[in-house]
N, C-alpha and C positions, 0 to 999 in steps of 0.2 A: 691351316698352316701347321706343319709338323713341329713339335716341341713348344707349341704356343697354347697356353691355357688361360682363359679369363672368364671364369664362371660367375655370372650375375646371380646372386642369391635371390630367392623369391622375396619380393618386397611388398609390404602392404601399401607403402607410399612410394611409387616409382620415382627414380631420380629425375631431376629436371634436365631438359635438353642441354642447358649450360654446363651442368655437372658432367654429363656424358661427353660433351665436346672437350671439356678440359681433360677428362680421363683419356680420350682418344689422342690428343696432342701429347700428353704425358707419355703414352706408349710409343708413338712414332718418333719421339725425340730421343730414343735410345734405351728406354726402360723395357726392352724386349723381354718376353717371358722365357723361363727355362723350365724344362720338364723335370719332374722328381720321380723318385722311386714310388710306385703306386701306394705302398702302405704308409707313406708319409704325407700323402696329399688327399685327405678326405674331401669329398665333393660338398659336404655340408657339415654343420656343427653337431647335429644330432647323431650322425654316424661316425664321428671322430672317436677313435679308440683310445686316444690319449687325454681326453678332456678331464677325466677324473684325477689326473696327476697334476693338473694346472689350476692355480689358485683362482683366477678370474672365471675360467670357463666351466668350473665345476658347479653348475647351477641346478636348481630344481627343475623337474620336467616342464612345468609351465613357463618358467623364465627362459629355459633353454629353447623351447619352441619359438618364443618371442624373439630371442636373440638370433635364432637361425633365420628369421624373416627380415632382418635389417642388414644393411651394408652390402658390400661386394667382397668376394674372395678373389685375390689376385696372386699371381706368381711373379717374382722379381728376380732378374739376373744379378749376378755378383756386380757390385759397383753402382747399382741403381740407388738413387737418393729418394727416400720416401718423403722427407721434408728437410728444409734447410733452415739454419739459424736466421731469424728475422722474418721468416714466412708467417703469414697469418695462420692461426690455428683453426682450420676448417674441419679437420677429421681426427678421429681417434684410430689408432692402428694396433691390432692384436696379432702377435706373431703366432702362426700355427706350426711352422717348421722353418728351420734355418737360424742364422745369427745376423744381428744388425749392430753395427758400430755406432755408438752415441758419442759425439765429440763436440767440442767448442773451440772456436778460433779467436785469438786475440787480434787487436788492431794491427800489430806488426807481423801478422801471418803465422804465428806459432799456434799449433793445434794440440789440444790435450784430449786424449781419449778418456771419457768418463766411465763408460760401461760397455760391456758386450751383452746386449739383450738377446734372449733366447725364447724358445717356445713358451707361450703363456704370458709373456710380458706384454704390458699395455703401454704403448708409446704415445706421447702427445697429450696424455690425460691431464697433467697439471696445467698446461697452457690452455687447454679447452675450458677447464673448470674455472681458472682464474681470468679467462677472457683476455689473454695477452698473446703476443707473438711467441713462436718457438724460440727458446733460448739455446737450443742445441741443433745439431744436424744428425739425421739418422740415415746411415748408408749400409746397404746389404753387403756383407763380406763373404757370402756364399749364396747360392740359389735359395730363395725364401718364398714361403707362402704366407701371405698376410691378409687378415680381414680388415677392411677399411670401412669405417662407419662415420657418416656425416655427423658433425658436431651436435646439432639439435636432435637428431635421431637418437644419438647415444645418451644425451641428457634426459630425453623423454623416457628412454628405456630404463635408466636408473630410477626415475621417478615412479615407474610402474612396479618395480621389483626391489624390495628391501634387501634381498640377498645379494643382488647385483651391486647395490650401493655399498654394502658392507665389503664386498670383494674389491670394489674400486678404491675404497678407503685403505684396504690392506695393500693394494698395489702401490698407492702413494706412500704408505709407511715403508714398504719394501724399498722404494726409490731412496727415501731418506736414509734408511739403514745402509744401503749400498754406498752412498756418498760418505756417511760417517765412517764405515769400515775402511774405505779407500783412504780417507784422510788419516785415519789411525795407522794404517799400514805404512803410509809414506812418512808420517811424522815420528812414529815410535819404533819402527823396525830398524835396527842398527846396521843391517847388512843387506847388500843387493841380493845375496842368495836367499835370505829370509823373505824379502819382498817378492821375489820370483816364485819361491816355493808356495807362498800364500796364494798368489794368483792361480797357479796350476791346480792347487787343491780346491779352490773355490770353483773354478771352471769344471774340473772333473766331477766333483760331487753334485754340482747342479745338473750336469749332463746325465749322471748315473741315476738320478731320481730314486735313490735308495737301493739300487742294485749293487751286488758285491763288486762287480768289475767297474773300476773307475777309468772310463775310456771316453775320449771326446775328440772332436775335430779341431785341430789348431788352424784356424783360418786367418790369423794375423801374421804379419811379417815380424821378423826379429826387431826391426825398428819400431813397430807399433807396440810390441810387447815391452820394449825398453821404455817407451813413453809412459805406459801404465805402471811400470815398476820403478820409475824414477831413477833409471840408470842408462847406460849406453848400449848400443846394439852389439858392440864387441863383447861386452860383459855378459849379455844374454846368451850369445852364441857359445861363449866359453862355459858358462854354467850349465846350459842344456847338454853340451857334450860331456861335461863332468858327471851330471846326473845319470846320463845314459851309460857311461863307463862304469859307474858304481852300481848299475842295474836297479836304480830307483825308479826310472821311467823307461818305457820302450816306445820308439818312434818308428812308424812305418808310413811313409808318404806324409800325408797331412794328419794322420791319426796318431794320437798319443795315448798311452796307457800308463797310469801311475801304478807301478808294481809294488812299491814300498811306501805307502803314504805316511807311515810312522816316522820314517827317516826325514821326509820333507817337513813334517810337523815339528821335529826337533829344531830345524833351522829357523822356524818362525817364533820360537819361544823368546 
């Protein structure tokens, strides 16, 4: 089928029929695959040209070969839900390409976006290790490639390789720091402009991975950005237009380039 990719990674312990059946139903119920640019979609972990830039995937040759032999590599279309709040934590998900929205919903239906996860981020890890249900929902906000590893497979892999365990601990620490900085941004920033500027800078620098050009894909709506910045959609639209008129940012389609990061930094002070 054109535009469809679902590559089973070579497994030392093949998945059970029940697992494959659940996967099949997950696919036919709407999580259809989307094709990617070839250089963004490695067929396996060993040949991934980006793994050295990603905290969890930057493993020793021995651990990398083992990691390559577990789990499945899947592509998800925009809007596909990898897991939902309240689901049993049966898998760990590592993003290879694309962005995933992590959110939580209150009993009265209000949704808070907690994080935009990107390449190299490990999702569902805290729920798997704590043996609890997922406390958040993970939804693709653009076409994504994700490695999905069954819970026990992942735990066994961590047990075999100390460096993987260390990287998993670093991933959990990164989650904590993200929550801390988000709370700090919302509580201590006195202006909506400062909160929005901090969001843009964080996203841009994460996507740049040390490169001089701070450019990233803005996959969220203005309403969703407002949710994360603790302001209104109208304010986000007004501020983005102002930033563009001041030539601090450049927007082309869904692509945003931060032209003058120093100006945005001044707003966050």
